N, C-alpha and C positions, 0 to 999 in steps of 0.2 A: 116608746118604754124607756124608762130611766133605770140604770143600774148604779149601784154604788160601790166602788173600788176602794177598799181600805188598805193602805199600805204606809210604811215607814217612809220618811223623807229620803228621797235618793235611791229607793227600792228600784233596781233595775228590771226585776221580774215584772213590774207594773207596765213597762214599755210595750211588751207584747200585746196585751189586751187594749191597751189605749190606741196604738197603731190600728189594730184590726177594727177598733169601733170607728176610726176615721174613715176606713175604706167601706165599712158596712152602713155608715150613717146612723150609728147607734150612739144614743147620748148615755155616757159614763160620767158619773159624779166622782171624782178623786177625792178622797177625803185622807188627809195626813194623820196616820195614828202612829202608835208606838212602834219601834223598829220590829218586834216580833211578830206584830199582826199583818196578815197577807191574805185577804179573803175579799170575795166580791158578793155583794147582796144582791140577789135577783127575785123577781116575783114568786119564782118556784122554790127559794130557799137559798142557802149559801153555798158558793163553789169556791174550792180553792185549788191551787197549782196553776201556774202561768198558762200552761198549754191548755188545760182544761177550760179555763175562762175564755181563752181566745177562740177555741172551738165553740163554745156556747154562744159567743157574740156573733161568730161567723154563720151559724145556724139560724140566727134570729131573722136574716134577710135571705130568702131563697134565690134570689137573682144575683148574687155575687159570684165572683170566681176564685174566692179564697180556698173553698174546699175542693176544686177542681170540677170538671165537667163530665167525668165518667168514675166509675169504679176503680179503673186502673190509675187514673190521675190521683184520685183520693189515696190510693195506696203508695204511690210514689210521693205524695206530700207528707204522709205520715213516716215514710222511711227517712226522709230528709229532716223532719222535725226529730225524730229519735236521734239521728247522727248529730243534730246540733246539740242535743242534751248529753248523749252517752260518750260522744267523741270529742266535738270541740270544746263544749263547755267545761268537761271534766279536766282536759288538758289545761285550758286557762286557768281555771280555778285553783288547780294544785300548784300552778306557778305563781298565782297571785297572793294566795293565803299566808305563805310564809313572811312575805313582805308586809302584809296587814297586821300580823301578830297572833292569828289564833293557833298556827302551828309553827314549830321551830324549823329551821332549815335543815334539810338533810340532803348533802350533796348528790347522792346516788339516787335518791327518790326523785328529787327534781329534775336531774339529767334524764331519768327515765320517762317523765311525764312530758317534758320539752320534745324528746325524740317522738312519743306518741301524738303530740300536737302537730309536730312538722308532718307526720304521716297523714294526719287528717287534714291539713291545709293542702297538702300535696294532691289528695284525692278531690277535694273541691275545686283546686286549681285546674286539674285534668278534666273535670265535668264541664267547667266553665271555659274551656280553651276553644271550643266551637264557636265561640262569639255569641252564645246565647245570653240573653238579658235576665232571664228568670231560670230557677230550678227546675220548674215544672210547666209545661205547656208555654203558651205565649202571653202570659199575664202574670201578675202578682198573685201569690197564694200565701196561705199561712206558712208554708215551708219557707219562703223568702222573709217573711216577717220574723219568725222565730230565729233563723239562722242569722240574720242581720243584727238582732238584739244581742245575739251571743258574740259575734264579731265585734260589736260595738264595745262590749266590755273588754275585749282584748286589745283593740286598737287604742283605745284611750286610757288603758291602765297598765299595760305590760308588753305590748308588742310595738316596737318602734319601726321607723321606716328601713334601717338596716335589716330586720327581720322579715318584714312583709314584702320587700322588694323582691324576694326569691319567688313570691306568687304573683306575678303580675295580673293574672284574670281575676284573683280574689280582691286585690286592690281596685282594678276597674270596677268590679261588682259592688263593693263596699261604697266607694265614693259616689257611684251613680245613685245608689238607694238612699244614702244619707243626705241628699240634696234634693229628694222628691219632697213635694209639699208636705205630704201627710206624715213623713218620717220626720222632716225638719220642724214640724209644729211641735212634736213630742220630745225630739232629742234635741233641739235648738242646734247651735253652732258646734260642730265637732272638730275637735283638734286631737290629732294622733300624739301620743306620748313620744317624747324626744329621745327617751334612753330607758334601759330597764332599771326600774326602781330597786334600791338596796333591798336585801333581804334579811330578816331578823335572824340572828344565829342561835344555835342551840345552847343551852346552859353547859358551861365547861369548855366552850371554843374560846380559849385565851386569845388567840391572834385574830381579832375580828377583820381587821384591815386586810390581812393576809388571806382570810377566806373569802372576803369580798372580791379581792383581786382574783383569786382561783375561780370564783363563780364567773366573773366576767370573761375571763380566759374560756372557760368550758362552754358558755353560750356562744362566744365567737367561734370557737373551734366547730361546733355543731352547726352554726349557720354557714361557715365555709365548706364543710363536709356536705351539707344539703345542696349548695350551690354546684358542687363538682357533680354530684348525683343528677341534678338537673341537667346541666350541660352534656353530660354523658348520654343521657337519654335523648336530648335533642340531636346530638351527632349521630346515634345509632337509628334515629328515627322510630323508635319504639312507641312514642305516643306524642301528641300534639301539646305544645305548651305556648 
């Protein structure tokens, strides 16, 4: 069965479906379209939204593990897919967008979103601290694919090593997956961003260089505060990291 995925060049949401197709041995023809187009053409009709596309592909092959082996595992997979979209992706996008231009920088808002992102990464780091390689069960599922594509957007665009080093289990998880053949085929060679990109300022902010400096100080302060929080938890033995 051949599917056609129409998406703009560099559309990160296409990665989820393309990686899922590799694991399901489903042929997906990728067609570069105008940026606003993102749809998958199937024999049953069009499907939109990246996670819905990935679910459709996974269900085409009933002998794969992407959807779990039980009702409970499937619920856990859906749980982590929701977490990737509503928690991780939301925090990453709200930090990236001011730097891309769609939205001006608002220091208080960005600080709030960074704090929210840190909390989400800490939850993920704690879950992975047991040494597990996968989010659910003992094999790759859609949860891993969706969450990894979300992390890829963060690691390559907004989250430098100085930030992600606070979450060693998330780093281990990320670099293990991006080097798996099916991920590497779609994502290519992955390079982590070296520093936090500059953020476009709001209209009327005269001292742009001063605002950039204040933003960098704010981010560094939040990173240091998170490090202290993690160290305190380790010392108290409240949870494994």
